[in-house]
Residue, then its C-alpha position, 0 to 999 in steps of 0.5 A: m206695369l206693377t199693380a199696387a198690392p195692399m202693403g199696409l201703407d196708407r195716407n196716414k203713414v205717408r203723412e208720418i214719413a213726410a213729417l219725419a222728412r220735414l216735407a209739407l205735402s198737399p193732399q194731391e201729393e199725399e195721394s200720389l206718393t201713397t200710390q207710388l210707395e205702394r208700388i215700390l213696396s209691392y215690387f220689393s215684396r215680389l223680389s223676396e219671392v225670387p229663389t236665391e238659395d243656390v246663388p253663391p254670394a258675390t265677393e266682388a262686384l267687378t271681376r276685371s282689374f283696372h289699371s290706374r295711373d300713378d298718383a303723381v303731381t303733374n301740374t304744380p300749383r301756381v300760388e301767385e296766379f291763384l291768389e291774384s283773384a282773391p278779394q283779400r289775401r294775407g301772404n299766401f293765404f285767402v282772407v275770408p269772413k269768420i263764420i265760427e264763433 
């Protein structure tokens, strides 16, 4: 298990982040999140120590090719069947309440 290294993260910084995210945190949540975020930052700090100079950049996430099916309509919509469940309709359209003025 990773131990939390001092990363300059304190409860005031957690409160600031919570305020930006519009989160109301209890003192217990602040303490818990401070510890969790310190561990996450510590882990990322350790990742920066990994030597990657000789690792070539990845140009493709997957090297395998996938065969996909043709993009063709195989089941045509049954408009009348869909409209039967509409509370209100006008012709071939659903009638819904106006939400934008």
